[in-house]
C-alpha positions as CSV (number, residue, x, y, z in Angstrom):
1,M,0.0,0.0,0.0
2,Q,2.8,2.4,0.8
3,A,4.5,1.7,-2.6
4,A,1.2,2.6,-4.4
5,R,1.0,6.0,-2.5
6,V,4.5,6.8,-3.7
7,E,3.6,6.1,-7.3
8,Y,0.6,8.4,-7.1
9,I,0.9,11.6,-5.1
10,A,-1.8,14.2,-5.3
11,P,-0.3,17.5,-6.7
12,W,-0.5,20.7,-4.8
13,W,-3.4,22.2,-6.8
14,V,-5.5,19.2,-5.9
15,V,-4.9,19.8,-2.2
16,W,-5.6,23.5,-2.6
17,L,-8.8,23.0,-4.5
18,H,-9.9,20.3,-2.0
19,S,-9.5,22.8,0.8
20,V,-12.1,25.1,-0.7
21,P,-15.0,25.3,1.8
22,H,-17.9,23.1,0.8
23,L,-21.1,24.8,1.8
24,G,-24.7,23.9,1.1
25,L,-27.4,26.2,-0.2
26,R,-28.3,27.1,3.4
27,L,-24.6,27.8,4.2
28,Q,-24.2,24.7,6.3
29,P,-20.8,22.8,6.0
30,V,-20.8,19.7,3.8
31,D,-18.4,16.8,3.8
32,S,-15.8,17.2,1.1
33,T,-15.6,13.5,0.3
34,F,-16.3,12.9,-3.4
35,S,-19.8,11.4,-3.7
36,P,-21.6,12.7,-6.8
37,G,-24.8,10.8,-5.9
38,D,-25.2,12.6,-2.6
39,K,-27.6,15.5,-2.7
40,S,-25.8,17.6,-0.2
41,Y,-22.5,17.2,-2.1
42,Q,-24.3,18.3,-5.3
43,E,-25.5,21.4,-3.5
44,S,-22.0,22.3,-2.4
45,L,-20.9,22.3,-6.1
46,L,-24.0,24.3,-7.1
47,F,-23.1,26.8,-4.4
48,L,-19.9,27.6,-6.3
49,V,-22.0,28.2,-9.5
50,L,-24.2,30.6,-7.5
51,V,-21.1,32.5,-6.2
52,A,-20.0,33.0,-9.9
53,A,-23.5,34.2,-10.7
54,V,-23.3,36.8,-7.8
55,C,-20.0,38.0,-9.1
56,L,-21.6,38.4,-12.6
57,G,-24.4,40.5,-11.1
58,L,-21.9,42.7,-9.2
59,N,-19.9,43.2,-12.4
60,L,-23.0,44.2,-14.4
61,I,-24.1,46.6,-11.6
62,F,-20.6,48.2,-11.6
63,L,-20.7,48.6,-15.4
64,A,-24.2,50.1,-15.3
65,A,-23.2,52.6,-12.7
66,Y,-20.1,53.6,-14.6
67,L,-21.9,53.9,-17.9
68,A,-24.6,56.1,-16.2
69,C,-21.9,58.4,-14.9
70,V,-20.2,58.6,-18.3
71,C,-23.5,59.4,-20.1
72,C,-24.8,61.8,-17.6
73,C,-21.7,63.8,-16.6
74,R,-20.8,66.8,-18.8
75,Q,-17.2,67.2,-19.6
76,E,-15.1,70.0,-20.8
77,D,-14.8,70.7,-24.5
78,A,-11.3,72.0,-24.5
79,A,-9.0,70.8,-27.3
80,Q,-6.4,69.7,-24.8
81,T,-9.0,67.7,-22.8
82,K,-10.4,66.0,-26.0
83,Q,-6.9,65.0,-27.0
84,R,-6.2,63.6,-23.5
85,Q,-9.5,61.7,-23.6
86,S,-8.8,60.3,-27.1
87,C,-5.4,59.1,-25.9
88,C,-6.9,57.5,-22.8
89,I,-9.5,55.7,-24.9
90,T,-6.9,54.4,-27.3
91,W,-4.6,53.1,-24.6
92,T,-7.6,51.6,-22.7
93,A,-8.7,49.8,-25.8
94,V,-5.1,48.5,-26.5
95,S,-4.8,47.3,-23.0
96,A,-8.1,45.5,-23.1
97,G,-7.2,43.9,-26.5
98,L,-3.8,42.7,-25.1
99,V,-5.5,41.2,-22.0
100,C,-8.1,39.5,-24.2
101,C,-5.4,38.1,-26.5
102,A,-3.4,36.8,-23.5
103,A,-6.6,35.3,-22.1
104,V,-7.3,33.5,-25.4
105,G,-3.8,32.1,-25.5
106,I,-4.1,30.8,-22.0
107,G,-7.5,29.4,-22.8
108,F,-6.1,27.5,-25.8
109,Y,-3.4,25.9,-23.7
110,G,-5.9,25.0,-20.9
111,N,-8.4,23.6,-23.4
112,S,-5.6,21.4,-25.0
113,E,-4.4,20.2,-21.6
114,T,-7.9,19.3,-20.5
115,N,-8.6,17.5,-23.8
116,D,-5.3,15.6,-23.4
117,G,-6.2,14.5,-19.9
118,V,-9.7,13.4,-20.8
119,Y,-8.5,11.4,-23.7
120,Q,-5.8,9.8,-21.6
121,L,-8.6,8.8,-19.2
122,M,-10.6,7.3,-22.1
123,Y,-7.6,5.3,-23.4
124,S,-7.0,3.9,-19.9
125,L,-10.6,3.0,-19.6
126,E,-10.5,1.3,-23.0
127,D,-7.3,-0.6,-22.1
128,A,-8.8,-1.8,-18.8
129,N,-12.0,-2.7,-20.6
130,H,-10.0,-4.7,-23.2
131,T,-8.2,-6.6,-20.3
132,F,-11.4,-7.4,-18.5
133,S,-13.1,-8.5,-21.7
134,G,-10.1,-10.7,-22.5
135,I,-10.3,-12.4,-19.1
136,D,-13.9,-13.2,-19.5
137,A,-13.3,-14.5,-23.0
138,L,-10.4,-16.8,-21.9
139,V,-12.4,-18.1,-18.9
140,S,-15.6,-18.8,-21.0
141,R,-13.6,-20.5,-23.8
142,T,-11.6,-22.7,-21.4
143,T,-14.8,-23.6,-19.5
144,E,-16.5,-24.6,-22.8
145,K,-13.6,-26.7,-23.8
146,M,-13.6,-28.6,-20.6
147,K,-17.4,-29.1,-20.4
148,V,-18.2,-29.8,-24.0
149,D,-15.2,-30.8,-26.1
150,L,-13.4,-32.8,-23.5
151,E,-16.6,-34.6,-22.5
152,Q,-17.3,-35.7,-26.0
153,H,-13.8,-37.2,-26.5
154,L,-14.0,-38.9,-23.1
155,G,-17.3,-40.5,-24.0
156,R,-16.0,-42.0,-27.2
157,L,-12.9,-43.3,-25.4
158,S,-15.1,-44.9,-22.8
159,E,-16.8,-46.9,-25.6
160,I,-13.5,-47.9,-27.2
161,L,-11.7,-48.8,-23.9
162,A,-14.6,-50.3,-22.1
163,A,-12.9,-53.7,-22.1
164,R,-10.0,-52.4,-20.0
165,G,-10.9,-51.4,-16.4
166,D,-7.6,-49.6,-15.7
167,Y,-8.0,-47.5,-18.8
168,M,-11.6,-46.7,-17.7
169,Q,-10.3,-45.5,-14.3
170,T,-7.8,-43.2,-16.0
171,L,-10.6,-41.7,-18.1
172,K,-12.7,-41.1,-15.0
173,F,-9.7,-39.4,-13.3
174,I,-9.2,-37.1,-16.2
175,Q,-12.9,-36.3,-16.1
176,Q,-12.6,-35.4,-12.4
177,M,-9.7,-33.1,-13.1
178,A,-11.7,-31.4,-15.8
179,G,-14.5,-30.8,-13.4
180,S,-12.1,-29.4,-10.9
181,V,-10.7,-26.9,-13.5
182,V,-14.3,-25.8,-14.4
183,A,-15.0,-25.3,-10.7
184,Q,-11.9,-23.2,-10.2
185,L,-12.6,-21.1,-13.2
186,S,-16.2,-20.4,-12.1
187,G,-14.8,-19.0,-8.9
188,L,-13.1,-16.2,-10.9
189,P,-14.9,-12.8,-10.9
190,M,-17.0,-12.1,-14.0
191,W,-16.2,-8.7,-15.4
192,R,-19.1,-8.4,-17.8
193,E,-20.9,-5.8,-15.8
194,V,-17.7,-3.9,-15.2
195,T,-16.9,-3.9,-18.9
196,M,-20.3,-2.6,-19.8
197,E,-20.1,0.3,-17.3
198,L,-16.6,1.2,-18.4
199,A,-17.7,1.2,-22.1
200,Q,-20.6,3.4,-21.2
201,L,-18.4,5.7,-19.1
202,S,-15.9,6.0,-21.9
203,E,-18.5,6.8,-24.5
204,Q,-20.2,9.4,-22.3
205,T,-16.9,11.0,-21.4
206,G,-15.9,11.3,-25.1
207,Y,-19.3,12.8,-26.0
208,V,-19.2,15.4,-23.3
209,E,-15.5,16.2,-24.0
210,Y,-16.1,16.7,-27.7
211,Y,-18.8,19.3,-27.2
212,R,-16.9,21.0,-24.3
213,W,-13.8,21.3,-26.5
214,L,-15.8,22.7,-29.4
215,S,-17.7,25.1,-27.2
216,Y,-14.5,26.7,-25.8
217,L,-13.0,26.8,-29.3
218,L,-16.0,28.8,-30.5
219,L,-15.8,31.0,-27.5
220,F,-12.1,31.8,-28.3
221,I,-13.0,32.6,-31.8
222,L,-15.8,34.9,-30.7
223,D,-13.4,36.7,-28.3
224,L,-10.9,37.3,-31.1
225,V,-13.6,38.5,-33.5
226,I,-14.7,41.0,-30.8
227,C,-11.2,42.3,-30.4
228,L,-10.9,42.7,-34.1
229,M,-14.2,44.6,-34.3
230,A,-13.0,46.9,-31.4
231,C,-9.8,47.7,-33.3
232,L,-11.5,48.3,-36.6
233,G,-14.2,50.4,-34.9
234,L,-11.7,52.7,-33.2
235,A,-9.4,52.9,-36.3
236,K,-12.3,53.7,-38.7
237,R,-14.3,55.6,-36.2
238,S,-17.3,53.5,-37.1
239,K,-20.3,53.6,-34.8
240,C,-21.7,50.5,-36.4
241,L,-18.7,48.4,-35.5
242,L,-18.6,50.0,-32.1
243,A,-22.2,49.1,-31.4
244,S,-21.7,45.5,-32.6
245,M,-18.6,45.2,-30.4
246,L,-20.6,46.4,-27.4
247,C,-23.4,43.9,-27.9
248,C,-21.1,41.0,-28.6
249,G,-18.9,42.0,-25.7
250,A,-21.8,41.9,-23.3
251,L,-22.6,38.4,-24.6
252,S,-19.0,37.3,-24.2
253,L,-19.0,38.7,-20.7
254,L,-22.0,36.5,-19.8
255,L,-20.4,33.5,-21.4
256,S,-17.1,34.1,-19.6
257,W,-18.7,34.1,-16.2
258,A,-20.8,31.0,-17.1
259,S,-17.6,29.2,-18.1
260,L,-16.0,30.3,-14.9
261,A,-18.8,28.8,-12.9
262,A,-18.7,25.5,-14.7
263,D,-14.9,25.4,-14.5
264,A,-14.9,26.1,-10.7
265,A,-17.5,23.4,-10.0
266,A,-15.7,20.9,-12.2
267,A,-12.3,21.6,-10.7
268,V,-13.4,21.4,-7.1
269,G,-15.3,18.1,-7.8
270,T,-12.3,16.6,-9.6
271,S,-10.0,17.6,-6.8
272,D,-12.2,15.9,-4.3
273,F,-11.9,12.7,-6.3
274,C,-8.2,13.0,-6.8
275,V,-7.5,13.4,-3.1
276,A,-8.8,9.9,-2.4
277,P,-9.6,8.1,-5.6
278,D,-9.1,4.6,-4.0
279,T,-11.9,5.2,-1.5
280,F,-14.4,6.2,-4.1
281,I,-13.6,3.2,-6.3
282,L,-13.9,0.8,-3.4
283,N,-17.3,2.2,-2.6
284,I,-18.8,2.0,-6.1
285,T,-17.4,-1.6,-6.6
286,E,-18.4,-3.0,-3.3
287,G,-21.4,-4.8,-4.5
288,Q,-19.9,-6.1,-7.7
289,I,-16.3,-7.2,-7.0
290,S,-14.8,-8.4,-3.7
291,T,-12.8,-5.8,-1.8
292,E,-9.8,-8.1,-1.9
293,V,-9.7,-8.1,-5.6
294,T,-10.3,-4.3,-5.8
295,R,-7.5,-3.5,-3.4
296,Y,-5.2,-5.9,-5.3
297,Y,-5.6,-3.9,-8.5
298,L,-5.7,-0.5,-6.8
299,Y,-2.5,-0.9,-4.8
300,C,-0.7,-3.7,-6.5
301,S,1.8,-4.3,-3.7
302,Q,4.7,-6.5,-4.5
303,S,4.7,-8.0,-1.0
304,G,1.0,-9.0,-1.2
305,S,-0.3,-12.2,-2.7
306,S,-2.7,-12.4,-5.6
307,P,-6.3,-13.5,-4.8
308,F,-6.2,-15.6,-7.9
309,Q,-3.0,-17.5,-7.0
310,Q,-4.8,-20.6,-5.7
311,T,-7.2,-20.8,-8.6
312,L,-4.4,-20.6,-11.1
313,T,-2.2,-23.0,-9.3
314,T,-5.0,-25.6,-9.2
315,F,-5.7,-25.1,-12.8
316,Q,-2.1,-25.6,-13.7
317,R,-1.8,-28.8,-11.6
318,A,-4.9,-30.2,-13.1
319,L,-3.8,-29.6,-16.6
320,T,-0.4,-31.2,-15.9
321,T,-2.0,-34.2,-14.4
322,M,-4.3,-34.7,-17.4
323,Q,-1.5,-34.3,-19.8
324,I,0.5,-37.1,-18.0
325,Q,-2.5,-39.4,-18.1
326,I,-3.2,-38.8,-21.8
327,A,0.5,-39.4,-22.6
328,G,0.3,-42.8,-20.8
329,L,-2.8,-43.8,-22.7
330,L,-1.1,-42.9,-26.0
331,Q,1.9,-45.0,-25.1
332,F,0.0,-48.1,-23.8
333,A,-3.6,-48.1,-25.1
334,V,-3.1,-47.1,-28.7
335,P,-1.2,-50.4,-29.6
336,L,-4.1,-52.3,-28.3
337,F,-6.9,-50.0,-29.4
338,P,-5.7,-48.1,-32.6
339,T,-9.1,-46.4,-33.0
340,A,-8.6,-44.5,-29.7
341,E,-5.6,-42.6,-31.0
342,K,-7.7,-39.9,-32.8
343,D,-9.6,-39.0,-29.6
344,L,-6.4,-39.1,-27.5
345,L,-4.6,-36.8,-29.8
346,A,-7.6,-34.4,-29.8
347,I,-7.6,-34.3,-26.0
348,Q,-3.9,-33.7,-26.0
349,L,-4.3,-30.8,-28.3
350,L,-7.2,-29.4,-26.2
351,L,-5.1,-29.6,-23.0
352,N,-2.2,-27.8,-24.8
353,S,-4.5,-24.9,-25.9
354,S,-5.9,-24.8,-22.4
355,E,-2.4,-24.4,-21.0
356,S,-1.7,-21.6,-23.4
357,S,-5.0,-19.9,-22.2
358,L,-3.8,-20.4,-18.7
359,H,-0.6,-18.4,-19.3
360,Q,-2.6,-15.6,-21.0
361,L,-5.1,-15.6,-18.1
362,T,-2.3,-15.4,-15.6
363,A,-0.8,-12.4,-17.4
364,M,-4.2,-10.6,-17.6
365,L,-5.0,-11.2,-14.0
366,D,-1.7,-9.8,-12.9
367,C,-2.2,-6.4,-11.2
368,R,0.6,-4.6,-13.0
369,G,-1.2,-4.1,-16.3
370,L,-4.4,-2.8,-14.8
371,H,-2.7,-0.8,-12.1
372,K,-0.8,1.0,-14.9
373,D,-4.0,1.8,-16.6
374,Y,-5.3,3.1,-13.3
375,L,-2.3,5.3,-12.7
376,D,-2.5,6.6,-16.3
377,A,-6.2,7.5,-15.8
378,L,-5.4,9.3,-12.5
379,T,-2.6,11.2,-14.2
380,G,-4.8,12.3,-17.1
381,V,-7.6,13.5,-14.8
382,C,-5.7,14.9,-11.8
383,Y,-2.7,16.3,-13.5
384,D,-3.4,17.3,-17.1
385,G,-7.2,17.6,-16.9
386,L,-7.4,19.5,-13.6
387,Q,-4.5,21.7,-14.6
388,G,-6.3,22.6,-17.8
389,L,-9.4,23.5,-15.9
390,L,-7.4,25.9,-13.8
391,Y,-6.0,27.6,-17.0
392,L,-9.6,27.7,-18.4
393,G,-10.7,29.4,-15.2
394,L,-7.9,32.0,-15.6
395,F,-9.0,32.5,-19.1
396,S,-12.5,33.2,-18.0
397,L,-11.4,35.8,-15.4
398,L,-9.1,37.6,-17.8
399,A,-11.8,37.6,-20.6
400,A,-14.4,39.0,-18.2
401,L,-11.9,41.7,-17.2
402,A,-11.0,42.6,-20.8
403,F,-14.7,42.8,-21.9
404,S,-15.6,44.9,-18.9
405,I,-12.9,47.4,-19.9
406,M,-14.1,47.4,-23.5
407,I,-17.7,47.9,-22.5
408,G,-16.7,50.8,-20.2
409,A,-14.6,52.4,-22.9
410,G,-17.2,52.0,-25.6
411,P,-19.5,54.9,-24.5
412,R,-16.5,57.3,-24.2
413,A,-15.4,56.4,-27.7
414,W,-19.0,56.9,-28.9
415,K,-19.1,60.4,-27.3
416,H,-15.7,61.2,-28.8
417,F,-16.9,60.3,-32.3
418,T,-20.0,62.4,-31.8
419,T,-18.0,65.4,-30.6
420,R,-15.6,65.0,-33.6
421,N,-18.5,64.9,-36.1
422,R,-20.1,68.0,-34.4
423,D,-16.8,69.8,-34.8
424,Y,-16.7,68.9,-38.4
425,N,-20.3,70.1,-38.9
426,D,-19.4,73.5,-37.4
427,I,-17.1,74.2,-40.3
428,D,-18.5,76.1,-43.2
429,D,-19.3,73.9,-46.2
430,D,-17.6,76.4,-48.5
431,D,-14.4,76.2,-46.6
432,P,-11.8,74.7,-49.1
433,F,-10.0,73.0,-46.2
434,N,-13.1,71.3,-44.9
435,P,-12.7,67.5,-45.2
436,Q,-16.4,66.9,-45.4
437,A,-16.7,69.2,-48.5
438,W,-15.6,66.4,-50.8
439,R,-18.2,64.0,-49.3
440,M,-21.0,66.6,-49.4
441,A,-20.3,67.4,-53.0
442,A,-20.7,63.7,-54.0
443,H,-24.3,63.7,-52.5
444,N,-25.4,67.2,-53.8
445,P,-26.4,67.7,-57.4
446,P,-23.9,69.7,-59.4
447,R,-24.8,73.4,-60.1
448,G,-25.5,74.8,-63.4
449,Q,-22.8,75.5,-65.9
450,L,-20.5,78.4,-65.0
451,H,-19.7,80.9,-67.5
452,S,-16.1,81.4,-68.6
453,F,-14.1,83.9,-66.6
454,C,-13.8,86.7,-69.1
455,S,-15.1,85.1,-72.3
456,Y,-15.6,87.2,-75.4
457,S,-17.5,86.6,-78.5
458,S,-17.6,88.9,-81.5
459,G,-18.4,92.5,-81.2
460,L,-22.1,91.9,-82.1
461,G,-22.3,88.5,-80.4
462,S,-23.5,87.5,-77.0
463,Q,-21.9,85.4,-74.3
464,T,-22.5,81.7,-74.4
465,S,-22.0,79.1,-71.8
466,L,-18.9,77.0,-72.5
467,Q,-18.9,73.3,-72.4
468,P,-16.2,71.7,-70.4
469,P,-13.3,71.1,-72.8
470,A,-10.7,68.4,-72.6
471,Q,-7.8,69.0,-70.4
472,T,-5.2,68.7,-73.2
473,I,-5.0,72.4,-73.9
474,S,-2.5,74.1,-71.6
475,N,-3.8,77.6,-72.1
476,A,-7.4,76.9,-71.2
477,P,-9.1,79.5,-69.0
478,V,-9.5,78.8,-65.4
479,S,-13.2,78.8,-65.6
480,E,-13.1,75.7,-67.8
481,Y,-11.0,74.0,-65.2
482,M,-13.5,74.9,-62.6
483,N,-16.3,73.6,-64.8
484,Q,-14.5,70.3,-65.1
485,A,-14.0,70.1,-61.4
486,M,-17.7,70.8,-60.9
487,L,-18.6,68.0,-63.3
488,F,-16.7,65.5,-61.1
489,G,-18.8,66.4,-58.1
490,R,-16.6,69.0,-56.4
491,N,-17.1,72.7,-55.7
492,P,-15.7,75.0,-58.3
493,R,-13.3,76.8,-56.1
494,Y,-9.9,78.4,-56.8
495,E,-7.9,75.8,-54.8
496,N,-9.2,73.0,-57.0
497,V,-7.8,74.4,-60.2
498,P,-5.3,71.9,-61.6
499,L,-1.8,73.3,-62.2
500,I,-1.5,72.1,-65.8
501,G,0.0,73.9,-68.7
502,R,3.1,75.1,-66.8
503,A,4.6,76.4,-70.1
504,S,2.7,79.7,-69.8
505,P,4.9,82.7,-69.2
506,P,5.0,84.6,-66.0
507,P,2.4,87.4,-65.6
508,T,3.3,90.7,-67.1
509,K,1.5,94.0,-66.8
510,P,0.4,95.0,-70.3
511,K,0.7,98.5,-71.4
512,A,-2.7,99.7,-72.5
513,S,-4.2,103.0,-73.5
514,G,-7.0,104.6,-71.8
515,A,-9.5,103.3,-74.4
516,Q,-8.2,99.8,-74.0
517,E,-8.4,100.1,-70.2
518,A,-12.1,101.0,-70.6
519,S,-12.8,98.0,-72.9
520,F,-14.9,95.1,-71.9
521,C,-13.5,91.8,-70.8
522,G,-16.8,90.3,-71.6
523,R,-20.5,91.0,-72.1
524,G,-23.6,90.3,-70.1
525,A,-26.4,88.2,-71.1
526,A,-28.1,91.2,-72.8
527,G,-24.8,92.4,-74.4
528,I,-24.9,95.7,-72.3
529,P,-21.5,96.7,-70.8
530,N,-21.3,97.6,-67.2
531,Q,-18.8,100.3,-66.1
532,S,-18.1,101.4,-62.6
533,P,-15.8,104.4,-61.7
534,M,-13.0,103.9,-59.4
535,G,-14.1,104.1,-55.8
536,A,-17.8,103.6,-56.5
537,E,-19.8,100.9,-54.9
538,D,-20.3,97.7,-56.6
539,P,-23.4,97.6,-58.9
540,P,-26.2,95.3,-57.9
541,R,-25.5,91.6,-58.4
542,R,-26.9,90.4,-61.7
543,P,-26.6,87.0,-63.3
544,A,-23.6,86.6,-65.5
545,S,-22.8,90.3,-65.5
546,L,-19.3,91.3,-66.7
547,L,-17.7,94.6,-65.7
548,P,-14.7,96.4,-67.1
549,C,-11.3,95.1,-66.3
550,S,-9.0,98.0,-65.7
551,P,-5.8,98.3,-63.6
552,H,-7.5,101.1,-61.6
553,Q,-10.9,99.5,-61.3
554,K,-12.2,96.6,-59.3
555,C,-12.7,93.2,-60.9
556,P,-16.2,92.0,-60.1
557,Q,-15.8,89.4,-62.8
558,V,-13.1,87.7,-60.7
559,L,-15.3,88.2,-57.7
560,G,-18.3,86.6,-59.5
561,L,-16.4,83.5,-60.2
562,L,-14.5,83.2,-56.8
563,R,-17.4,84.5,-54.6
564,G,-18.1,81.0,-53.2
565,A,-14.5,80.5,-52.1
566,I,-12.9,83.9,-51.3
567,P,-15.7,86.6,-50.6
568,E,-13.0,89.0,-49.3
569,L,-11.9,89.7,-52.9
570,A,-14.8,92.1,-53.5
571,A,-12.9,95.2,-52.4
572,W,-9.6,94.3,-54.1
573,P,-8.4,96.3,-57.1
574,C,-7.4,94.3,-60.2
575,S,-3.6,94.9,-59.8
576,R,-3.6,93.5,-56.3
577,L,-5.7,90.6,-57.5
578,R,-3.3,89.9,-60.3
579,L,-0.3,89.9,-58.0
580,T,-2.0,87.7,-55.4
581,L,-3.1,85.1,-58.0
582,A,0.4,85.1,-59.5
583,R,1.8,84.3,-56.1
584,R,-0.6,81.4,-55.8
585,G,0.5,80.1,-59.2
586,V,-2.2,81.5,-61.6
587,A,-1.5,84.4,-63.9
588,V,-4.1,86.8,-65.4
589,R,-2.8,87.3,-68.9
590,N,-4.1,88.8,-72.1
591,G,-6.1,86.5,-74.3
592,P,-4.9,85.5,-77.7
593,G,-6.6,86.2,-81.1
594,Q,-8.2,89.1,-82.6
595,M,-9.0,91.0,-79.4
596,P,-7.0,93.9,-78.1
597,P,-4.5,93.0,-75.3
598,S,-6.7,94.3,-72.5
599,E,-10.1,93.3,-73.8
600,S,-9.7,89.6,-72.9
601,C,-8.5,88.5,-69.4
602,M,-7.8,84.8,-69.0
603,F,-6.2,82.7,-66.2
604,S,-3.3,80.3,-66.6
605,P,-0.9,78.7,-64.2
606,V,2.4,80.4,-63.5
607,P,5.4,78.1,-64.4
608,Q,7.2,76.8,-61.4
609,P,10.9,77.5,-61.2
């Protein structure tokens, strides 16, 4: 017995888990001896599940209080405070993601360890079941040979050797030995019920383990998907992903606490079994197998004797005696009765096969094989399996912590997204630096066609709207570039003018006469020129009206085109406007063709040095 206890020593985590207080539902102490059929013991394990449920309730209450504080409290809108909150949310999400990934890694290891331990238990049960089935098969086969086959051969020999009384006595002695062997074999324990129970236990264990392993695997995948959703939601500032992450995170929080409750109950119950497994096995096999046989296999002491030693010894002696008697008949009776040789040889072959079965039976009944299977089963359950349950419990705790942090940081991120969108909405839509202008232009229908900047037809003609030309002409007016930008869903503003046609010369101030300075850069819809003296107020705004372009006069034509982008240009003189646009890369130059130098004003990009 002492040698067996040296072979199996309960690990420290078994002792630690076994020391957990066992309380009933009424908080009364319960015996910690493993007895799954006892109602009070079942209540002690259920009490652990209720403790985990209480912890889940406290966790949800804390999260609800925290979220209420976050949603109700007003915070400062300073830029520095917003930046600090954004950094805090980011690092909180990163920390929660790292904790969740670490928890999933620990969970994968614990799930694998538990699966290995359970399968080691199943293999041990199958090996023991194979051994017990082999013992029953050998005993039943040997008994059948002695009762049926041997009796048939002895009956025929009795007819053949009936004339000789001494030979008939030998046959009766052999028959008595066969009966003694059958009696000894019938005294061996029958393992049929044990094998059925072991097969059923192995099947149920494999069934439960498969779905347990698959459930944890799906839980790990769900946790990783939630972490990915959180990262994408914060990176893309997507409220949809953030809302999905919060819902799935709440579900995973519930599942984490549920898995923790199941792991705690299973770990404590397994530790109660692993502290004293021999006692539990002796109790459940008391009515089926004798205590002596059970102890022989559980402890397998080298100093102890086998309970089957006397039976096997009697079997061996009976077989030896029968073989000697059959050999004598073959030597002396066959010369007198040749017809008896066939039955005597058949009996000799039957005794030889029985002796071989005896050796196999002796090996199977030996305690070393079954005791090894017993120790392997204990190692799988109490070492690998229980250790894996502890890792799974740690995974559940870390996952619950990580998702609690994510759920707490979610509303702050939501408010941060809302504040950021409100700040964007406060920006003027006509601001060329507004990032939402590009998105708004794609949803708004394009405006009507813009007239060219300072277009000119013949002296008697009228102004016509220009169609957007191809961008292959380098000296195209800026209005055409703006029309092209408008066609692609963008606002026709000055900053959107593409800097193509860089071969145009730098702006020069043309020398023009007074008549030329008073000439028109374009005509209105009715062909009536508009002139405004220097210093006078701007005339009333009319559609497509074009005013004179003089170095000493204002340029309302430029204002009419750039009014949506730079309304401050209304009070600028033309010279200042030319210089400003030249610095920005666009030159107001004289138009080519049949017009006088100052009667056509067109824009072109300034070549870059």
